[in-house]
C-alpha positions in Angstrom: 19.1 60.3 146.2 21.9 62.9 145.9 24.6 61.5 143.6 28.4 62.8 143.1 27.2 64.3 139.8 24.6 66.3 141.8 27.6 67.7 144.0 29.8 68.2 141.1 27.4 70.4 139.3 26.7 72.3 142.7 30.4 72.9 143.1 30.8 74.2 139.7 28.1 76.7 140.6 29.9 78.5 143.0 31.3 81.8 142.2 35.1 81.9 142.2 35.5 85.2 143.8 33.6 84.0 147.0 34.8 80.2 147.1 37.9 78.2 147.3 37.4 74.4 146.1 40.1 71.8 146.8 40.1 68.0 145.6 42.8 65.6 145.2 41.8 64.5 141.6 45.4 64.3 140.7 46.1 61.6 143.2 42.8 60.3 144.6 42.5 57.4 147.0 43.1 54.0 145.5 40.4 51.0 145.5 43.0 49.3 147.8 42.9 52.2 150.3 39.2 52.2 150.2 38.9 48.7 150.6 41.3 48.5 153.5 39.2 51.4 155.2 36.2 49.3 154.8 37.8 46.0 156.2 38.9 48.3 159.1 35.4 49.6 159.5 33.9 46.3 159.2 31.0 47.5 157.0 30.8 48.8 153.3 30.6 52.6 152.4 28.0 53.9 150.8 28.2 54.1 147.1 28.6 57.6 146.6 31.1 58.2 149.2 33.2 55.6 148.0 33.1 57.3 144.6 34.0 60.6 146.1 37.2 58.7 147.4 38.0 57.2 144.3 37.4 60.0 142.3 38.4 63.2 144.5 40.3 62.0 147.4 39.1 64.4 149.6 37.3 67.7 149.3 37.9 71.0 151.0 35.3 74.0 150.2 35.4 77.4 152.1 34.5 80.8 151.9 37.2 83.7 151.0 38.3 85.5 154.1 37.2 89.0 152.4 33.7 87.6 152.1 33.7 85.4 155.4 36.1 87.5 157.8 37.5 85.1 160.0 36.7 85.4 163.8 39.5 86.6 165.9 40.5 85.3 169.4 37.6 86.3 172.1 35.1 87.7 169.5 31.5 87.2 170.5 29.6 86.1 167.3 26.8 83.8 166.3 27.8 80.1 166.3 27.6 80.0 162.4 30.0 82.9 161.9 32.9 80.4 163.3 32.1 77.8 160.4 33.3 79.5 156.9 34.4 76.1 155.7 33.7 72.2 155.4 36.2 69.3 154.8 35.1 66.0 153.5 38.1 63.9 155.3 39.7 61.1 153.1 41.5 57.9 153.3 44.5 58.5 150.7 48.0 58.4 151.8 48.8 61.4 149.9 46.5 63.7 151.8 47.9 66.2 154.2 47.3 64.9 157.5 44.7 67.5 158.3 42.6 65.8 155.6 42.6 62.3 156.7 40.2 60.2 158.2 43.1 58.5 160.4 43.9 61.9 162.0 40.4 62.4 163.1 39.5 59.1 164.3 39.7 58.9 167.8 39.5 56.1 170.2 35.9 56.5 170.9 35.1 56.5 167.4 37.3 53.4 166.6 35.5 51.7 169.7 31.9 52.4 167.9 33.1 51.5 164.9 32.6 54.9 163.2 34.0 56.7 160.6 34.7 60.6 160.9 34.2 61.9 157.2 33.2 65.5 157.3 34.5 68.2 159.5 33.6 71.8 159.7 36.1 74.7 160.3 35.2 75.1 164.0 35.5 71.2 164.7 32.2 69.9 164.4 32.3 66.3 163.2 30.1 64.1 161.5 30.5 60.4 161.6 29.0 57.9 159.6 28.0 54.5 161.2 26.6 51.0 159.8 23.1 52.6 160.3 23.6 56.4 159.4 25.5 59.5 160.2 25.6 61.3 163.4 26.9 65.0 164.5 29.8 64.9 167.1 30.0 68.4 168.9 33.5 69.5 170.2 32.5 68.6 173.8 31.5 65.0 172.5 27.6 65.5 172.4 26.0 63.7 169.6 22.9 63.7 167.7 21.6 61.8 164.8 21.7 62.8 161.0 19.8 60.8 158.9 20.7 62.0 155.4 22.9 60.3 153.2 26.6 61.6 153.0 26.2 63.7 149.6 23.0 64.9 150.5 25.0 66.2 154.0 27.7 68.1 151.8 25.0 69.8 149.6 23.3 70.9 153.0 26.8 72.1 153.8 27.0 74.0 150.6 23.7 75.8 151.4 24.9 76.5 155.0 27.5 78.2 153.5 25.7 80.4 150.8 23.5 81.4 153.6 26.2 82.9 155.5 27.6 84.5 152.6 24.2 85.9 151.8 23.8 87.5 155.5 27.2 88.6 155.3 26.5 90.7 152.1 23.1 91.8 153.5 24.4 95.4 154.6 25.6 96.0 151.1 21.9 95.2 149.6 19.5 98.2 148.7 16.7 98.2 151.2 13.8 97.3 148.7 16.1 94.2 147.8 16.1 93.3 151.4 12.5 93.5 151.9 12.0 91.4 148.7 14.4 88.8 149.9 12.3 88.7 153.3 9.1 88.4 151.5 10.5 85.7 149.4 11.3 83.7 152.6 7.7 84.4 153.8 8.8 86.4 156.5 9.8 83.2 158.5 12.9 81.2 159.3 16.7 82.6 159.7 16.4 84.3 156.2 13.6 86.9 157.7 15.6 87.1 160.9 18.6 88.1 159.2 16.8 90.6 156.8 15.1 92.0 159.9 18.4 92.7 161.6 19.7 94.4 158.6 16.6 96.6 158.1 17.1 98.1 161.4 20.4 99.9 160.4 18.9 101.6 157.2 18.0 105.3 157.0 14.3 106.0 158.6 12.8 107.4 155.3 14.0 104.1 153.5 12.2 102.1 156.3 8.9 104.3 156.0 8.6 103.5 152.3 9.2 99.5 153.4 6.9 99.7 156.5 3.6 98.2 154.6 5.6 95.5 153.0 6.3 94.5 156.7 2.8 93.8 157.4 2.9 89.8 156.9 5.8 89.8 159.7 3.7 91.9 161.9 0.7 89.6 161.8 3.0 86.2 161.8 3.8 84.1 164.6 7.6 84.2 164.7 9.3 87.5 163.6 6.9 90.1 165.2 9.3 91.3 167.7 11.9 91.9 164.8 9.4 93.6 162.7 8.3 95.7 165.6 12.1 96.9 165.7 12.3 97.8 162.2 8.9 100.0 162.6 10.5 101.7 165.8 13.8 102.3 163.5 11.5 103.9 161.2 10.2 106.5 163.8 6.8 108.0 163.9 6.1 108.0 160.4 7.0 104.4 160.1 4.3 103.8 162.9 1.7 106.0 160.9 2.4 104.2 158.1 1.3 100.7 159.8 -0.7 102.2 162.8 -3.9 100.0 162.2 -2.0 96.9 162.1 0.3 97.9 165.2 -2.9 99.1 167.5 -4.5 95.5 166.4 -1.7 93.9 168.3 -2.2 95.6 171.4 -4.2 93.0 172.9 -2.3 90.0 171.6 0.5 88.0 172.9 3.1 90.7 171.6 1.4 93.8 173.7 4.6 94.2 176.0 6.6 94.8 172.6 4.0 96.9 170.8 3.9 99.0 173.9 7.7 99.2 173.9 7.8 100.7 170.2 5.0 102.9 170.9 7.1 104.5 173.7 10.2 104.5 171.4 8.4 106.4 168.8 6.8 108.5 171.2 3.1 107.7 170.4 0.8 110.1 172.7 -2.3 109.8 170.5 -5.6 108.7 172.0 -5.0 105.1 170.9 -1.6 105.1 172.3 -2.6 106.5 175.7 -5.5 103.7 175.7 -2.9 101.2 175.0 -0.7 102.5 177.7 -3.7 102.5 180.1 -4.4 99.0 179.3 -0.8 97.9 179.9 -0.7 99.5 183.1 -3.4 97.4 184.4 -2.5 94.2 182.7 -2.3 90.9 184.9 1.4 90.3 182.9 4.1 91.8 185.3 6.3 92.0 181.8 3.7 93.9 180.1 3.2 96.5 182.8 6.9 97.0 182.9 7.1 97.7 179.4 4.1 99.9 179.8 5.7 101.8 182.6 8.8 102.5 180.1 6.8 103.6 177.5 5.0 106.3 179.5 8.2 107.2 180.8 9.5 107.9 177.3 6.6 110.0 176.5 6.5 111.9 180.0 7.2 115.4 178.2 4.3 115.0 176.2 1.1 116.8 177.7 -0.9 114.1 176.8 0.9 111.8 179.2 -0.4 113.5 182.0 -3.6 111.8 181.6 -2.1 108.8 182.7 -0.6 109.7 186.1 -3.8 108.2 187.9 -3.0 104.8 186.2 0.9 104.8 187.0 0.1 105.8 190.8 -2.1 103.0 190.8 0.9 100.7 190.1 3.0 102.7 192.4 0.5 102.0 195.1 -0.7 98.3 194.4 1.5 96.3 192.4 2.5 93.0 194.0 6.1 93.5 192.6 8.3 95.8 194.6 10.4 96.5 191.6 7.2 97.6 189.5 6.0 99.9 192.6 9.6 101.5 192.4 9.5 101.9 188.7 6.2 103.4 188.7 7.5 106.0 191.5 10.3 107.1 188.8 7.6 107.4 186.1 5.5 109.6 188.4 8.5 111.8 189.0 8.9 112.4 185.4 5.0 113.1 184.9 5.6 115.7 187.4 2.9 114.2 189.8 2.0 116.6 192.7 2.5 113.8 195.3 5.6 112.4 194.0 7.9 113.6 196.9 5.3 112.3 199.3 5.1 109.1 197.9 8.7 108.5 197.9 9.2 109.5 201.4 6.4 106.7 202.1 8.5 104.3 200.5 11.4 105.0 202.3 9.8 104.1 205.6 8.8 100.9 204.3 12.0 99.8 202.6 13.5 96.4 203.8 17.1 96.0 203.6 19.8 97.7 201.3 18.9 95.8 198.2 15.4 97.6 198.2 17.0 100.9 198.7 19.1 100.2 195.8 16.5 99.2 193.6 14.3 102.3 194.5 17.4 104.5 194.0 17.9 103.2 190.7 14.4 104.0 189.6 14.9 107.6 190.6 18.6 108.5 189.4 17.5 110.2 186.4 14.3 112.1 187.5 16.3 115.2 187.8 15.3 118.0 190.0 12.0 116.6 190.9 13.8 114.6 193.7 16.1 117.3 195.0 13.8 117.7 197.8 14.6 114.1 198.8 18.2 114.2 198.9 18.8 115.0 202.5 16.3 112.2 203.7 18.1 109.8 201.2 21.6 110.6 202.2 20.4 109.8 205.7 18.8 106.5 204.6 21.7 105.2 202.8 24.0 106.3 205.7 24.0 102.7 207.2 24.2 100.5 203.8 27.0 97.6 204.0 29.6 96.7 201.8 28.7 92.9 202.0 26.5 92.7 199.4 26.0 94.2 195.7 23.7 97.2 197.0 25.7 99.3 199.0 27.8 100.4 195.9 25.0 100.8 193.7 23.3 103.0 196.1 26.4 105.3 196.4 26.4 105.4 192.5 22.6 106.3 192.5 23.0 109.2 194.6 26.0 110.7 193.0 23.8 110.5 189.8 21.3 112.4 192.1 24.0 114.9 193.0 24.0 114.0 196.7 27.4 113.7 198.3 28.5 112.8 201.5 32.1 112.0 202.0 32.0 111.0 205.4 30.5 107.6 204.8 30.6 107.4 201.0 34.4 107.3 201.0 35.1 104.6 203.3 32.5 102.3 201.8 34.1 103.1 198.3 37.5 101.8 199.6 36.0 98.7 200.9 34.6 97.9 197.7 37.8 98.4 195.8 39.5 96.3 198.2 37.4 93.4 197.0 39.0 93.5 193.5 37.7 92.2 190.6 34.7 94.0 188.9 34.1 95.9 191.9 37.4 97.7 191.8 36.8 100.1 188.9 33.3 101.0 189.9 34.7 102.0 193.1 37.4 103.8 192.1 35.3 105.8 189.6 33.1 106.8 192.9 36.0 107.5 194.7 37.0 109.9 191.9 33.7 111.6 192.1 33.6 112.2 195.7 
């Protein structure tokens, strides 16, 4: 069982340049105050928590702001970033109200006979009951926490230490990061944070580190993160672990392996074979990633060998979205029947949504789509401003270099009149017409 002495040693070990520790040792809670609290609760406090109150009164631990910058209003950050500190609330009359049990104890806690004794910066509170502790979220949701109070405080200190280590990752050398990930067995939150930090490192450093990532690539929990690092390392990063990567093309992460291959422009025979297999896969997600990868390497001469496989998706895939995506890839590949295939698809379109989806796949094909512009404009002329698709159709046509102010302008004006998020998009369209 964790003791107050264990906690004192942990607090003493905290570096002064990173942490601020406060307690009320000069005027801790009195025996009478602790006894009165127990009488109010109707049950005795755990001995170690009782000793903390009598010796320290309360406890504050937080990370210095220059180490753990405080979130600003409306910041979108991981949940842990909002908790740079923890407070053990106390019963003493000499404490500021924000540190007192009485101020934190809600009517519901009183009715339940609960003691709010620990609080994080974000407002999450841990309460003590006659049978153990429970976590109470800010929205009132709760779940049990079975550890003893001092063990919970020690867990909170470890949580803060993990946060500090994460915030300092960007300043660590790439080799140190890799060693940190390896020490964690390339599992858990520590490995995830290391991989996130590695992605931002220079490609040449990542190439040298790539072989050390093999345990993550062949593991079960962080494969995608490791693939992202190899992608950031570029073609040389792939070459450093190519056998391992290509061994994954038949596994559960094959969609993300295909994504990696496309990102690094892989066009060697093994890559072409992987793309072909992905295009024929039963999993729509895999097919989507395979198409994205083929589009990424479409300028490579080797990619033309996949034209038939992409055409098969454009003709036969069960999902219309995937068929339209494949049509766009055929345009990038310079397929000789690209125009005819798109024309046929236009004849079969059902509604504005389908037209918007098709145009969304064609809008970056470039000159290959030029012969289609008159027909696309004619087909789009009757789109409605009632749903989402009408404005998307006009935006896609403009990206293709197609303009017809006669119907585009009033359509965009109707979207602008709808206000909200529609207005700035519609105004951008009107500025282009």
